[in-house]
MMTF fields as JSON, N, C-alpha, C and O atoms, coordinates in Angstrom:
{
  "mmtfVersion": "1.0.0",
  "mmtfProducer": "UNKNOWN",
  "numBonds": 319,
  "numAtoms": 320,
  "numGroups": 80,
  "numChains": 1,
  "numModels": 1,
  "chainsPerModel": [1],
  "groupsPerChain": [80],
  "chainIdList": ["A"],
  "bondAtomList": [4, 2, 8, 6, 12, 10, 16, 14, 20, 18, 24, 22, 28, 26, 32, 30, 36, 34, 40, 38, 44, 42, 48, 46, 52, 50, 56, 54, 60, 58, 64, 62, 68, 66, 72, 70, 76, 74, 80, 78, 84, 82, 88, 86, 92, 90, 96, 94, 100, 98, 104, 102, 108, 106, 112, 110, 116, 114, 120, 118, 124, 122, 128, 126, 132, 130, 136, 134, 140, 138, 144, 142, 148, 146, 152, 150, 156, 154, 160, 158, 164, 162, 168, 166, 172, 170, 176, 174, 180, 178, 184, 182, 188, 186, 192, 190, 196, 194, 200, 198, 204, 202, 208, 206, 212, 210, 216, 214, 220, 218, 224, 222, 228, 226, 232, 230, 236, 234, 240, 238, 244, 242, 248, 246, 252, 250, 256, 254, 260, 258, 264, 262, 268, 266, 272, 270, 276, 274, 280, 278, 284, 282, 288, 286, 292, 290, 296, 294, 300, 298, 304, 302, 308, 306, 312, 310, 316, 314],
  "bondOrderList": [1, 1, 1, 1, 1, 1, 1, 1, 1, 1, 1, 1, 1, 1, 1, 1, 1, 1, 1, 1, 1, 1, 1, 1, 1, 1, 1, 1, 1, 1, 1, 1, 1, 1, 1, 1, 1, 1, 1, 1, 1, 1, 1, 1, 1, 1, 1, 1, 1, 1, 1, 1, 1, 1, 1, 1, 1, 1, 1, 1, 1, 1, 1, 1, 1, 1, 1, 1, 1, 1, 1, 1, 1, 1, 1, 1, 1, 1, 1],
  "groupList": [{"groupName": "MET", "atomNameList": ["N", "CA", "C", "O"], "elementList": ["N", "C", "C", "O"], "formalChargeList": [0, 0, 0, 0], "bondAtomList": [1, 0, 2, 1, 3, 2], "bondOrderList": [1, 1, 2], "singleLetterCode": "M", "chemCompType": "L-PEPTIDE LINKING"}, {"groupName": "THR", "atomNameList": ["N", "CA", "C", "O"], "elementList": ["N", "C", "C", "O"], "formalChargeList": [0, 0, 0, 0], "bondAtomList": [1, 0, 2, 1, 3, 2], "bondOrderList": [1, 1, 2], "singleLetterCode": "T", "chemCompType": "L-PEPTIDE LINKING"}, {"groupName": "ALA", "atomNameList": ["N", "CA", "C", "O"], "elementList": ["N", "C", "C", "O"], "formalChargeList": [0, 0, 0, 0], "bondAtomList": [1, 0, 2, 1, 3, 2], "bondOrderList": [1, 1, 2], "singleLetterCode": "A", "chemCompType": "L-PEPTIDE LINKING"}, {"groupName": "ASP", "atomNameList": ["N", "CA", "C", "O"], "elementList": ["N", "C", "C", "O"], "formalChargeList": [0, 0, 0, 0], "bondAtomList": [1, 0, 2, 1, 3, 2], "bondOrderList": [1, 1, 2], "singleLetterCode": "D", "chemCompType": "L-PEPTIDE LINKING"}, {"groupName": "GLU", "atomNameList": ["N", "CA", "C", "O"], "elementList": ["N", "C", "C", "O"], "formalChargeList": [0, 0, 0, 0], "bondAtomList": [1, 0, 2, 1, 3, 2], "bondOrderList": [1, 1, 2], "singleLetterCode": "E", "chemCompType": "L-PEPTIDE LINKING"}, {"groupName": "LEU", "atomNameList": ["N", "CA", "C", "O"], "elementList": ["N", "C", "C", "O"], "formalChargeList": [0, 0, 0, 0], "bondAtomList": [1, 0, 2, 1, 3, 2], "bondOrderList": [1, 1, 2], "singleLetterCode": "L", "chemCompType": "L-PEPTIDE LINKING"}, {"groupName": "LYS", "atomNameList": ["N", "CA", "C", "O"], "elementList": ["N", "C", "C", "O"], "formalChargeList": [0, 0, 0, 0], "bondAtomList": [1, 0, 2, 1, 3, 2], "bondOrderList": [1, 1, 2], "singleLetterCode": "K", "chemCompType": "L-PEPTIDE LINKING"}, {"groupName": "ILE", "atomNameList": ["N", "CA", "C", "O"], "elementList": ["N", "C", "C", "O"], "formalChargeList": [0, 0, 0, 0], "bondAtomList": [1, 0, 2, 1, 3, 2], "bondOrderList": [1, 1, 2], "singleLetterCode": "I", "chemCompType": "L-PEPTIDE LINKING"}, {"groupName": "SER", "atomNameList": ["N", "CA", "C", "O"], "elementList": ["N", "C", "C", "O"], "formalChargeList": [0, 0, 0, 0], "bondAtomList": [1, 0, 2, 1, 3, 2], "bondOrderList": [1, 1, 2], "singleLetterCode": "S", "chemCompType": "L-PEPTIDE LINKING"}, {"groupName": "PRO", "atomNameList": ["N", "CA", "C", "O"], "elementList": ["N", "C", "C", "O"], "formalChargeList": [0, 0, 0, 0], "bondAtomList": [1, 0, 2, 1, 3, 2], "bondOrderList": [1, 1, 2], "singleLetterCode": "P", "chemCompType": "L-PEPTIDE LINKING"}, {"groupName": "CYS", "atomNameList": ["N", "CA", "C", "O"], "elementList": ["N", "C", "C", "O"], "formalChargeList": [0, 0, 0, 0], "bondAtomList": [1, 0, 2, 1, 3, 2], "bondOrderList": [1, 1, 2], "singleLetterCode": "C", "chemCompType": "L-PEPTIDE LINKING"}, {"groupName": "HIS", "atomNameList": ["N", "CA", "C", "O"], "elementList": ["N", "C", "C", "O"], "formalChargeList": [0, 0, 0, 0], "bondAtomList": [1, 0, 2, 1, 3, 2], "bondOrderList": [1, 1, 2], "singleLetterCode": "H", "chemCompType": "L-PEPTIDE LINKING"}, {"groupName": "GLY", "atomNameList": ["N", "CA", "C", "O"], "elementList": ["N", "C", "C", "O"], "formalChargeList": [0, 0, 0, 0], "bondAtomList": [1, 0, 2, 1, 3, 2], "bondOrderList": [1, 1, 2], "singleLetterCode": "G", "chemCompType": "PEPTIDE LINKING"}, {"groupName": "ARG", "atomNameList": ["N", "CA", "C", "O"], "elementList": ["N", "C", "C", "O"], "formalChargeList": [0, 0, 0, 0], "bondAtomList": [1, 0, 2, 1, 3, 2], "bondOrderList": [1, 1, 2], "singleLetterCode": "R", "chemCompType": "L-PEPTIDE LINKING"}, {"groupName": "TRP", "atomNameList": ["N", "CA", "C", "O"], "elementList": ["N", "C", "C", "O"], "formalChargeList": [0, 0, 0, 0], "bondAtomList": [1, 0, 2, 1, 3, 2], "bondOrderList": [1, 1, 2], "singleLetterCode": "W", "chemCompType": "L-PEPTIDE LINKING"}, {"groupName": "TYR", "atomNameList": ["N", "CA", "C", "O"], "elementList": ["N", "C", "C", "O"], "formalChargeList": [0, 0, 0, 0], "bondAtomList": [1, 0, 2, 1, 3, 2], "bondOrderList": [1, 1, 2], "singleLetterCode": "Y", "chemCompType": "L-PEPTIDE LINKING"}, {"groupName": "VAL", "atomNameList": ["N", "CA", "C", "O"], "elementList": ["N", "C", "C", "O"], "formalChargeList": [0, 0, 0, 0], "bondAtomList": [1, 0, 2, 1, 3, 2], "bondOrderList": [1, 1, 2], "singleLetterCode": "V", "chemCompType": "L-PEPTIDE LINKING"}, {"groupName": "PHE", "atomNameList": ["N", "CA", "C", "O"], "elementList": ["N", "C", "C", "O"], "formalChargeList": [0, 0, 0, 0], "bondAtomList": [1, 0, 2, 1, 3, 2], "bondOrderList": [1, 1, 2], "singleLetterCode": "F", "chemCompType": "L-PEPTIDE LINKING"}, {"groupName": "GLN", "atomNameList": ["N", "CA", "C", "O"], "elementList": ["N", "C", "C", "O"], "formalChargeList": [0, 0, 0, 0], "bondAtomList": [1, 0, 2, 1, 3, 2], "bondOrderList": [1, 1, 2], "singleLetterCode": "Q", "chemCompType": "L-PEPTIDE LINKING"}],
  "groupTypeList": [0, 1, 2, 3, 4, 5, 6, 1, 7, 7, 2, 2, 8, 5, 9, 10, 4, 11, 7, 2, 5, 4, 12, 3, 12, 13, 11, 14, 15, 2, 1, 7, 16, 8, 2, 4, 17, 4, 12, 6, 13, 9, 7, 2, 13, 11, 18, 13, 16, 15, 6, 1, 5, 12, 4, 6, 0, 11, 1, 3, 4, 16, 11, 2, 5, 8, 0, 6, 1, 17, 1, 9, 2, 4, 14, 2, 2, 18, 9, 13],
  "groupIdList": [1, 2, 3, 4, 5, 6, 7, 8, 9, 10, 11, 12, 13, 14, 15, 16, 17, 18, 19, 20, 21, 22, 23, 24, 25, 26, 27, 28, 29, 30, 31, 32, 33, 34, 35, 36, 37, 38, 39, 40, 41, 42, 43, 44, 45, 46, 47, 48, 49, 50, 51, 52, 53, 54, 55, 56, 57, 58, 59, 60, 61, 62, 63, 64, 65, 66, 67, 68, 69, 70, 71, 72, 73, 74, 75, 76, 77, 78, 79, 80],
  "secStructList": [7, 7, 2, 2, 2, 2, 2, 2, 2, 2, 2, 2, 2, 1, 7, 3, 3, 3, 3, 3, 3, 3, 3, 1, 1, 1, 3, 3, 3, 3, 3, 3, 3, 3, 1, 1, 1, 6, 6, 7, 7, 2, 2, 2, 2, 2, 2, 2, 2, 2, 2, 6, 6, 6, 6, 6, 6, 6, 6, 6, 1, 1, 7, 3, 3, 3, 3, 3, 7, 7, 7, 6, 6, 2, 2, 2, 2, 1, 7, 7],
  "xCoordList": [-93.656, -92.816, -91.911, -91.177, -91.865, -90.805, -89.18, -88.871, -88.458, -87.03, -86.753, -85.932, -87.482, -87.282, -88.091, -87.967, -88.8, -89.363, -88.725, -88.578, -88.225, -86.97, -85.776, -85.297, -85.188, -84.225, -84.383, -83.515, -85.739, -85.987, -85.708, -84.977, -86.611, -86.628, -85.23, -85.068, -84.49, -83.214, -82.415, -82.055, -82.267, -81.589, -81.831, -80.897, -83.118, -83.719, -82.858, -82.33, -82.646, -81.947, -80.79, -80.196, -80.182, -78.762, -78.085, -78.369, -77.421, -76.582, -75.622, -74.58, -76.064, -75.352, -74.627, -74.886, -73.389, -72.937, -73.21, -72.844, -73.809, -74.547, -75.649, -75.381, -76.697, -77.415, -78.064, -78.504, -78.126, -78.419, -79.389, -79.084, -80.375, -81.404, -82.21, -82.728, -82.33, -82.6, -83.746, -83.675, -84.804, -85.883, -87.267, -87.584, -88.091, -89.133, -90.419, -91.541, -90.11, -91.183, -91.317, -91.993, -90.641, -90.661, -89.53, -89.243, -88.531, -87.526, -86.315, -86.255, -85.42, -84.449, -83.142, -82.654, -82.25, -80.691, -79.843, -79.753, -79.413, -79.028, -77.673, -77.277, -76.749, -75.799, -75.751, -76.547, -74.862, -75.197, -73.889, -73.103, -73.568, -72.187, -72.539, -73.257, -71.787, -72.108, -71.024, -70.292, -70.414, -69.33, -69.588, -68.864, -70.481, -71.507, -71.157, -71.52, -70.464, -70.299, -68.518, -68.127, -67.817, -66.409, -66.302, -66.928, -65.519, -65.268, -66.001, -65.639, -67.452, -68.381, -68.158, -67.734, -68.55, -68.448, -69.842, -70.84, -69.737, -70.981, -72.187, -73.009, -72.357, -73.698, -74.238, -75.462, -73.386, -73.497, -74.192, -75.145, -73.302, -73.872, -75.362, -76.136, -75.488, -76.815, -77.794, -78.757, -77.614, -78.58, -79.079, -80.249, -77.912, -77.938, -78.969, -79.827, -78.772, -79.96, -81.016, -81.767, -81.249, -82.687, -83.437, -84.649, -82.388, -82.716, -83.76, -84.81, -83.287, -83.942, -85.003, -85.633, -85.146, -86.666, -87.887, -89.093, -87.411, -88.341, -88.927, -88.475, -90.262, -91.798, -91.855, -92.61, -91.161, -91.653, -91.044, -91.191, -90.265, -89.509, -90.522, -90.31, -91.156, -91.894, -93.197, -93.912, -93.833, -94.79, -95.009, -96.048, -93.959, -93.51, -94.018, -94.391, -93.956, -93.611, -92.694, -92.643, -91.73, -90.091, -90.055, -90.152, -89.925, -90.069, -88.652, -88.386, -87.472, -86.34, -85.251, -85.238, -84.34, -83.204, -81.966, -81.402, -81.51, -80.062, -79.107, -79.202, -78.094, -77.159, -75.633, -75.095, -75.087, -73.792, -73.256, -73.462, -72.679, -72.237, -70.956, -70.311, -70.592, -69.269, -69.04, -70.141, -67.868, -67.483, -66.977, -66.598, -67.057, -66.473, -65.335, -65.124, -64.348, -63.072, -62.918, -62.144, -63.946, -64.1, -64.577, -64.233, -65.605, -66.419, -65.716, -66.26, -64.529, -63.422, -62.799, -62.18, -62.581, -61.321, -62.15, -61.538, -63.156, -64.174, -63.84, -63.721, -63.747, -63.602, -64.844, -65.801, -64.88, -66.345, -65.926, -66.731],
  "yCoordList": [45.633, 46.571, 47.234, 46.71, 48.402, 49.518, 48.973, 48.336, 49.477, 49.732, 50.538, 50.112, 51.61, 52.689, 51.941, 52.254, 51.085, 50.335, 49.422, 49.293, 48.58, 47.442, 47.942, 47.205, 49.134, 49.923, 50.445, 50.462, 50.902, 51.177, 50.459, 50.645, 49.239, 48.151, 47.073, 46.323, 47.34, 46.544, 47.788, 47.561, 48.826, 49.974, 50.184, 50.609, 49.911, 49.973, 48.936, 49.344, 47.746, 46.696, 46.514, 45.606, 47.041, 46.596, 48.096, 48.567, 48.635, 49.901, 49.672, 49.047, 50.302, 50.231, 51.698, 52.834, 50.914, 52.489, 52.761, 53.775, 51.854, 51.898, 50.624, 49.533, 50.783, 50.025, 50.548, 51.695, 49.535, 49.72, 48.663, 47.55, 48.904, 48.232, 48.002, 49.003, 46.835, 47.041, 45.82, 44.938, 46.063, 44.841, 45.099, 46.183, 44.083, 44.326, 44.445, 44.692, 44.229, 44.566, 42.788, 42.37, 42.209, 40.571, 40.06, 39.157, 40.414, 39.705, 40.954, 41.908, 40.731, 41.779, 41.611, 40.522, 42.713, 42.064, 43.508, 44.624, 43.244, 44.515, 44.328, 43.204, 45.52, 45.534, 46.136, 47.014, 45.654, 46.295, 46.229, 45.343, 47.666, 47.451, 47.934, 48.866, 46.976, 47.171, 47.052, 46.319, 47.505, 47.101, 45.899, 45.519, 45.621, 44.629, 43.185, 42.086, 43.36, 42.077, 41.478, 40.315, 42.533, 42.129, 40.79, 40.572, 39.999, 38.844, 37.543, 36.379, 38.208, 37.013, 36.686, 37.409, 35.362, 34.573, 35.146, 35.647, 35.005, 35.44, 34.875, 35.687, 33.646, 32.987, 33.635, 33.723, 34.171, 34.87, 36.082, 36.484, 36.802, 37.839, 38.123, 39.03, 37.269, 36.934, 36.823, 37.589, 35.729, 35.572, 36.76, 36.956, 37.656, 38.811, 39.827, 40.541, 39.757, 40.547, 40.249, 40.996, 38.864, 38.167, 38.16, 38.058, 38.297, 38.863, 40.041, 40.048, 40.83, 42.134, 42.377, 43.425, 41.186, 40.992, 40.166, 40.395, 39.394, 38.949, 37.746, 36.801, 38.357, 37.364, 37.721, 37.022, 38.846, 39.298, 38.499, 38.833, 37.331, 36.41, 35.357, 34.482, 35.092, 33.942, 34.235, 33.237, 35.496, 35.664, 36.232, 36.533, 36.219, 36.379, 37.859, 38.127, 38.705, 40.056, 40.483, 41.35, 39.641, 39.59, 37.869, 36.819, 38.1, 36.358, 36.314, 35.132, 36.96, 36.37, 37.799, 38.752, 37.334, 38.634, 38.126, 37.43, 38.391, 37.967, 39.352, 40.482, 38.742, 40.103, 39.737, 38.638, 41.08, 41.176, 41.917, 43.106, 41.209, 42.124, 42.464, 41.909, 43.26, 43.892, 44.196, 44.439, 44.357, 45.412, 46.682, 46.69, 48.097, 49.256, 49.227, 49.942, 48.376, 48.324, 47.376, 47.606, 46.121, 45.656, 46.623, 46.659, 47.522, 48.095, 49.524, 50.234, 49.802, 51.061, 50.483, 51.198, 49.045, 48.377, 47.903, 47.783, 47.766, 47.554, 48.848, 50.042, 48.315, 49.068, 49.653, 48.913, 50.821, 51.657, 52.418, 53.148],
  "zCoordList": [-13.46, -12.94, -13.571, -14.41, -13.254, -14.04, -13.445, -12.438, -14.432, -14.256, -12.726, -11.914, -12.53, -11.251, -10.119, -8.935, -10.488, -9.136, -8.469, -7.253, -9.648, -9.516, -8.822, -7.961, -9.069, -8.626, -7.209, -6.336, -7.12, -5.512, -4.549, -3.577, -5.007, -4.278, -3.859, -2.896, -4.862, -4.611, -3.619, -2.464, -4.165, -3.508, -2.096, -1.417, -1.476, -0.249, 0.492, 1.526, 0.155, 1.031, 0.565, 1.147, -0.308, -0.53, -0.949, -2.051, -0.274, -0.733, -1.591, -1.392, -2.767, -4.309, -4.345, -3.949, -5.165, -5.81, -7.342, -7.937, -7.812, -9.175, -9.388, -8.883, -10.034, -10.607, -11.877, -11.939, -13.073, -14.66, -14.615, -14.187, -14.97, -15.503, -16.934, -17.429, -17.567, -18.858, -18.554, -17.698, -19.528, -19.283, -19.786, -20.273, -19.661, -20.547, -19.594, -20.035, -18.159, -16.984, -16.392, -15.452, -17.093, -16.321, -16.503, -15.717, -17.533, -17.716, -17.586, -18.361, -16.487, -16.189, -16.408, -16.106, -17.012, -17.003, -16.07, -16.581, -14.965, -14.218, -13.87, -13.564, -13.885, -13.389, -11.813, -11.481, -10.97, -9.609, -9.308, -9.644, -8.347, -7.865, -6.248, -5.886, -5.437, -4.077, -3.494, -4.158, -2.321, -1.433, -0.242, 0.679, -0.531, 0.266, -0.582, -0.162, -1.725, -2.401, -2.182, -2.287, -1.905, -1.107, -0.308, 0.729, -0.851, -0.547, -0.779, -0.603, -1.349, -1.86, -3.26, -4.161, -3.282, -4.535, -5.62, -5.1, -6.943, -7.703, -6.92, -6.496, -6.706, -6.091, -4.956, -4.858, -3.955, -2.709, -2.764, -2.097, -4.033, -4.597, -5.165, -4.86, -5.907, -6.577, -5.589, -5.587, -4.535, -3.408, -2.702, -2.374, -2.469, -1.822, -2.694, -2.177, -3.685, -4.968, -4.54, -3.913, -4.891, -4.782, -3.407, -3.221, -2.45, -1.14, -0.965, -0.322, -1.57, -1.593, -2.554, -2.69, -3.272, -4.253, -3.099, -3.193, -2.254, -1.369, -2.3, -2.946, -1.979, -2.676, -3.868, -4.544, -4.597, -5.765, -6.668, -7.844, -6.392, -7.407, -7.045, -7.884, -6.545, -6.064, -6.396, -6.479, -6.653, -6.931, -8.707, -9.294, -9.067, -10.591, -11.079, -12.221, -10.039, -10.479, -11.139, -12.011, -10.553, -11.392, -11.868, -11.234, -12.844, -13.529, -13.757, -13.541, -14.097, -14.322, -14.516, -15.295, -13.296, -13.369, -13.586, -12.742, -14.584, -14.852, -14.583, -15.063, -13.556, -13.535, -13.332, -13.198, -13.352, -13.456, -12.15, -11.908, -11.502, -9.457, -9.765, -10.655, -9.145, -9.042, -7.755, -7.261, -6.635, -6.011, -6.784, -7.954, -5.656, -6.461, -7.019, -7.999, -6.498, -7.137, -8.492, -9.42, -8.374, -9.862, -10.985, -12.166, -10.19, -11.139, -11.685, -12.531, -11.116, -11.576, -12.265, -13.053, -12.406, -13.305, -14.955, -16.016, -14.826, -15.941, -17.137, -16.859, -18.324, -19.123, -19.753, -19.983, -20.017, -20.413, -21.637, -22.216]
}
């Protein structure tokens, strides 16, 4: 799987203001910004992203996904 394919899958089920992915095709590191994360704890945010991947996590198409999740306000406050 490519970064673009993974971005497309996530964005199709989760409205995102920003998605950045790095990885080797099996192990991925993501930064995801979505208004849907408002009021949710980190574990609930991660579960929401995993839900977008469905069976791809279980069939090993995506072996590992490490992520940082932000609301738009949290993202705007991040130093760049």
